[in-house]
C-alpha positions in Angstrom: -7.0 38.2 23.9 -4.6 35.5 24.9 -7.3 32.8 24.3 -7.8 34.1 20.8 -4.1 34.2 20.2 -3.8 30.7 21.4 -6.6 29.5 19.1 -4.9 31.3 16.1 -1.6 29.6 17.0 -3.3 26.2 17.1 -4.8 26.8 13.7 -1.5 27.9 12.3 0.2 24.8 13.6 -2.4 22.6 11.9 -1.9 24.4 8.6 1.9 24.0 8.7 3.4 21.0 6.9 5.8 19.2 9.2 8.4 17.7 6.8 10.6 16.2 9.5 7.8 14.0 10.6 6.6 13.2 7.1 10.1 12.1 6.1 10.6 10.1 9.3 7.3 8.2 8.8 8.1 7.7 5.1 11.5 6.3 6.0 9.8 3.8 8.4 7.3 3.0 5.6 10.3 2.1 3.4 11.7 -0.2 6.1 8.3 -1.8 6.8 7.5 -2.5 3.1 11.1 -3.7 2.5 10.5 -6.4 5.0 7.2 -7.3 3.3 9.0 -7.3 0.0 11.2 -10.1 1.4 8.3 -12.5 0.9 7.9 -12.2 -3.0 11.7 -11.7 -3.2 12.4 -15.1 -1.7 9.8 -16.9 -3.9 12.3 -18.2 -6.5 14.5 -19.6 -3.7 11.6 -21.3 -1.8 10.2 -22.7 -5.1 13.5 -24.6 -5.6 14.6 -25.4 -2.0 11.2 -26.5 -0.7 9.8 -27.6 -4.1 6.7 -25.4 -3.7 4.0 -25.0 -6.4 2.7 -21.7 -7.7 -0.4 -22.3 -5.7 1.6 -22.6 -2.4 3.5 -19.4 -3.3 0.2 -17.8 -3.8 -1.0 -18.9 -0.3 2.1 -17.4 1.2 1.5 -14.1 -0.4 -2.2 -14.3 0.5 -1.5 -15.1 4.2 0.9 -12.1 4.4 -1.6 -9.6 2.9 -4.8 -11.0 4.3 -3.4 -10.9 7.8 -2.5 -7.2 7.5 -5.6 -6.3 5.5 -8.2 -7.7 7.9 -6.6 -6.2 10.9 -5.8 -2.7 9.3 -9.4 -1.3 9.3 -10.0 -2.9 12.7 -6.9 -1.2 14.2 -7.8 2.0 12.4 -11.4 1.9 13.8 -9.9 1.3 17.3 -7.4 4.1 17.1 -10.0 6.5 15.7 -11.6 6.3 19.2 -8.7 5.9 21.6 -5.2 7.3 22.1 -2.5 4.8 21.1 0.5 6.7 19.6 3.0 4.1 21.0 1.2 1.2 19.3 3.6 1.9 16.3 6.9 0.6 17.8 5.0 -2.2 19.5 3.6 -3.4 16.1 7.0 -3.3 14.6 8.2 -5.8 17.1 5.9 -8.4 15.5 7.6 -7.8 12.2 11.0 -8.3 13.7 9.9 -11.7 15.2 8.4 -12.7 11.8 11.6 -11.9 10.0 13.6 -14.2 12.3 11.0 -16.9 11.6 11.5 -16.6 7.8 15.3 -17.0 8.2 15.0 -20.2 10.1 11.8 -21.8 8.8 12.2 -25.3 7.5 8.7 -26.0 6.1 5.9 -24.4 4.2 3.8 -24.1 7.4 6.6 -22.4 9.3 6.8 -19.9 6.5 3.1 -19.3 6.9 3.3 -18.7 10.6 6.3 -16.3 10.1 4.5 -14.2 7.5 1.5 -13.8 9.9 3.9 -12.0 12.3 5.1 -9.7 9.5 1.4 -9.1 8.4 0.4 -8.1 12.0 3.2 -5.6 12.2 2.2 -4.1 8.9 -1.5 -4.0 10.0 -0.5 -1.8 12.9 1.8 0.4 11.0 -0.2 1.3 7.9 -3.4 3.0 9.3 -1.4 4.7 12.1 1.3 5.8 9.6 -1.4 7.3 7.4 -2.8 9.1 10.4 0.6 10.6 11.2 1.0 11.8 7.6 -2.5 13.3 7.8 -1.6 15.1 11.0 1.7 16.4 9.6 0.2 17.4 6.3 -1.1 20.9 7.1 -2.9 22.1 4.0 -0.9 19.9 1.6 -2.6 16.5 2.0 -1.9 15.2 -1.5 1.9 16.0 -1.2 2.0 14.6 2.4 0.4 11.3 1.4 2.8 11.1 -1.6 5.8 11.5 0.7 4.5 8.9 3.0 3.5 6.4 0.3 6.6 6.8 -1.8 8.6 5.4 1.1 6.4 2.2 1.0 6.6 1.9 -2.7 10.4 2.4 -2.6 10.6 -0.5 -0.1 8.4 -2.7 -2.2 10.5 -1.9 -5.3 13.6 -3.4 -3.5 12.2 -6.9 -3.8 14.0 -7.8 -7.1 17.2 -6.2 -5.8 16.9 -8.4 -2.7 16.5 -11.5 -4.8 19.5 -10.7 -7.0 21.9 -9.5 -4.3 20.8 -11.2 -1.1 18.8 -14.4 -1.7 20.5 -15.8 -4.8 23.9 -15.8 -3.0 22.8 -16.4 0.6 19.6 -18.3 0.2 16.7 -18.2 2.7 19.0 -17.4 5.7 19.6 -14.0 4.1 16.3 -12.9 5.7 18.0 -12.7 9.0 19.8 -9.4 7.9 16.4 -7.7 7.6 15.8 -7.9 11.4 18.1 -4.9 11.6 15.6 -2.9 9.5 12.9 -3.6 12.1 15.2 -2.5 14.9 16.0 0.8 13.1 12.2 1.3 12.5 11.4 0.8 16.1 13.9 3.4 17.1 12.5 6.0 14.7 9.0 5.2 15.6 9.6 6.1 19.3 10.5 9.6 18.0 7.5 9.8 15.8 5.2 8.5 18.5 6.4 11.2 20.9 5.4 13.9 18.4 2.1 12.1 17.7 1.2 12.1 21.4 1.8 15.9 21.6 -0.5 16.6 18.6 -3.6 14.7 19.9 -5.0 17.9 21.4 -5.4 19.2 17.8 -6.9 16.0 16.4 -9.7 14.8 18.7 -11.1 11.3 18.3 -14.5 10.5 16.8 -17.4 11.9 18.8 -21.1 10.9 18.6 -23.0 13.2 16.3 -26.4 14.7 17.2 -29.0 17.1 15.8 -28.9 18.5 12.3 -25.5 17.1 11.3 -26.7 13.6 12.1 -29.7 14.1 9.8 -27.4 15.2 7.0 -25.3 12.1 7.6 -28.4 9.9 7.3 -29.4 11.5 3.9 -26.0 10.9 2.5 -25.1 7.6 4.1 -26.1 5.4 1.1 -24.1 7.7 -1.3 -21.0 7.5 0.9 -21.2 3.7 1.3 -21.7 3.2 -2.4 -18.7 5.5 -3.3 -16.5 3.7 -0.7 -17.5 0.3 -2.0 -16.6 1.4 -5.6 -13.3 2.8 -4.4 -12.4 -0.4 -2.7 -13.3 -2.3 -5.8 -11.1 -0.1 -8.0 -8.2 -0.6 -5.6 -9.0 -4.4 -5.5 -8.7 -4.6 -9.3 -5.5 -2.6 -9.3 -4.1 -4.8 -6.6 -4.8 -8.0 -8.6 -2.8 -6.5 -11.4 0.1 -5.7 -9.1 0.0 -9.2 -7.5 0.2 -10.7 -11.0 3.2 -8.7 -12.0 5.0 -8.6 -8.7 4.6 -12.3 -7.8 4.6 -14.1 -11.1 6.0 -12.0 -13.9 9.5 -13.1 -13.0 8.5 -16.7 -13.8 7.0 -15.5 -17.1 10.3 -13.9 -18.0 12.2 -17.1 -17.0 9.8 -19.6 -18.8 8.9 -17.6 -21.9 11.9 -15.5 -22.5 14.6 -17.8 -21.1 16.0 -15.3 -18.6 17.8 -16.4 -15.4 16.4 -15.5 -11.9 18.9 -12.7 -11.6 18.2 -11.2 -15.0 14.5 -11.3 -14.4 14.9 -9.0 -11.4 16.1 -6.1 -13.6 12.7 -6.0 -15.3 10.8 -6.1 -12.1 12.9 -3.4 -10.6 12.1 -1.1 -13.5 8.4 -1.7 -12.9 8.7 -1.1 -9.1 11.0 1.9 -9.4 8.8 3.7 -11.9 5.9 3.2 -9.5 7.9 5.1 -6.9 8.2 8.0 -9.3 4.5 7.8 -10.1 3.5 7.8 -6.4 5.7 10.9 -5.7 4.3 13.0 -8.6 0.7 11.8 -8.3 -0.1 13.6 -5.1 1.1 17.1 -6.1 -0.5 16.8 -9.5 -3.8 15.7 -7.9 -3.7 18.8 -5.6 -4.0 20.8 -8.8 -6.1 18.7 -11.2 -8.4 16.8 -8.8 -8.2 13.5 -7.1 -11.0 11.7 -9.0 -9.5 12.8 -12.3 -6.1 11.4 -11.2 -7.7 8.0 -10.2 -9.5 7.8 -13.5 -6.6 8.6 -15.8 -4.1 6.5 -13.9 -6.1 3.3 -14.6 -7.6 4.1 -18.0 -4.2 5.5 -19.2 -2.6 2.2 -18.2 -5.1 -0.1 -19.9 -3.8 0.0 -23.5 -0.2 -0.5 -22.3 -1.2 -3.4 -20.1 -3.1 -5.0 -22.9 -0.1 -4.7 -25.2 2.5 -6.1 -22.7 1.8 -9.8 -23.2 2.3 -9.6 -27.0 5.6 -7.7 -27.3 9.2 -8.9 -27.6 11.7 -8.7 -24.7 13.1 -5.4 -26.0 9.8 -3.6 -25.4 9.2 -5.0 -21.9 11.3 -2.4 -20.0 9.8 0.8 -21.7 6.3 -0.6 -21.2 7.0 -1.5 -17.6 8.3 2.0 -16.9 5.2 3.6 -18.4 2.7 1.2 -16.7 4.4 1.4 -13.3 4.5 5.2 -13.5 1.0 5.9 -14.7 -0.8 3.3 -12.6 0.9 4.5 -9.4 0.1 8.2 -9.8 -3.2 7.5 -8.0 -1.6 5.4 -5.3 -1.5 8.1 -2.6 -4.4 10.0 -4.1 -6.8 7.2 -3.5 -6.1 7.3 0.3 -6.6 11.1 0.4 -9.9 10.8 -1.6 -11.1 8.1 0.9 -10.2 10.3 3.9 -12.2 13.2 2.5 -15.1 10.9 1.6 -15.4 9.9 5.2 -13.9 12.7 7.3 -13.1 12.0 10.9 -12.4 8.3 10.3 -8.8 8.7 9.2 -7.6 5.4 10.6 -10.5 3.2 9.5 -10.6 4.5 5.9 -6.9 4.3 5.6 -7.0 0.7 6.8 -9.8 0.0 4.3 -7.9 1.4 1.3 -4.3 0.6 2.1 -5.2 -2.6 4.0 -8.4 -4.4 3.2 -8.6 -3.5 -0.5 -5.0 -4.4 -1.1 -5.3 -7.5 1.1 -8.4 -8.7 -0.8 -6.4 -8.0 -3.9 -3.9 -10.5 -2.5 -6.6 -13.2 -3.0 -5.5 -12.7 -6.6 -2.2 -14.3 -5.7 -3.9 -17.6 -4.9 -6.3 -17.4 -7.8 -3.5 -16.4 -10.3 -1.2 -19.1 -8.9 -3.9 -21.7 -9.4 -4.5 -20.5 -13.0 -0.8 -20.7 -13.7 -0.6 -24.3 -12.3 -3.7 -25.5 -14.2 -3.0 -23.6 -17.5 0.2 -21.7 -17.9 2.0 -18.6 -16.7 1.6 -17.0 -20.1 -2.2 -17.4 -19.9 -2.2 -15.8 -16.5 -0.3 -12.8 -17.7 -2.8 -12.4 -20.6 -5.8 -12.5 -18.3 -4.5 -9.8 -15.9 -3.9 -7.4 -18.7 -7.6 -6.6 -18.8 -7.8 -5.5 -15.1 -6.9 -1.8 -15.6 -10.0 -1.4 -17.8 -12.0 -1.5 -14.5 -10.8 2.1 -14.1 -13.6 3.2 -16.4 -16.0 2.9 -13.4 -14.2 5.8 -11.7 -16.7 8.2 -13.5 -19.3 6.9 -11.0 -17.4 8.4 -8.0 -18.4 11.8 -6.6 -16.4 14.7 -7.9 -13.9 16.6 -5.7 -16.4 19.5 -5.6 -19.2 17.2 -4.4 -16.9 16.0 -1.6 -16.2 19.6 -0.5 -20.0 20.3 -0.4 -20.6 17.2 1.7 -17.8 18.1 4.2 -19.2 21.6 4.6 -22.7 20.2 5.2 -24.2 21.5 2.0 
């Protein structure tokens, strides 16, 4: 009787959404991504003070993202198999050291070394942060991932604000103030890690599969691998578009529309802030309408607006930016949940693949787009990236939500 009651209580605890933990990990996500946002925010300052080319700026962005992206699925794979709740505050220490390096760097190569530290901190945080959100979600996974991801998108959206309010008046040394964000994050993560450690009994690590279930896995292995590859490719294309807008559109506004650095940040902030709203509403909507449907419409619905953007006057940029940022980001958290359900039991690894590797490989676009801008023009670069959301048409090849449920139930 007591054993049965205990089992019922455990099940009840897993179905309950723990909002205090979700908001705590979302807050740290905001702080973490705010520190990452320092890198593109400081680009206009570095371009002038160090006389960097667009290609060099692209390498800085690439180094930051590829460091975190390569390590995220590796760390996720490792933590799927072992107990490491306190790896979260340890990882944040690497970000703190990296931020100090940015503030005092006096060369391109010192900037590169510093962003590696920030990238490593992010590599630890993102897969484990996604796991915490999954554990605290109960039966509202779409909403939980939205709460978690909206923190990160809010942090990223602060990049233009940082440029206008911090780096324009203070220069590169303004980065030193962001070490306080890392310190606050470390403090909160010790609280989250304590809760995480107590929940491990309800979320056992990956075990070897045998018998009938293993045979079912073999039959579907090719389908799952194909679907995951396509999902990574979709996120890859979306990330190239974000890289183009986030890293270079400010130069397009300055060169083609004659805006100042400070004025250009207003337009970028609209794009980033609308993305925060899209991320927040995307999860709950997907819980009702389906995750694959949301991924499809977020990209396909963005395509005509993205194609129009390079051809409009300055007056139309803000309304288009708002719509593009909102619609495209409705699938941001949904994509993570879809991947987690596609490969159940591998929460850390798949979260690392989607949030890390796919986004990091998308950062390769920063280098490619920077080179295109150097060789041709920033206008031509903005024209080329406008076609990327059309890749969303391939979403129809992904398994439906009903198919995922059948697979997870062994049907």
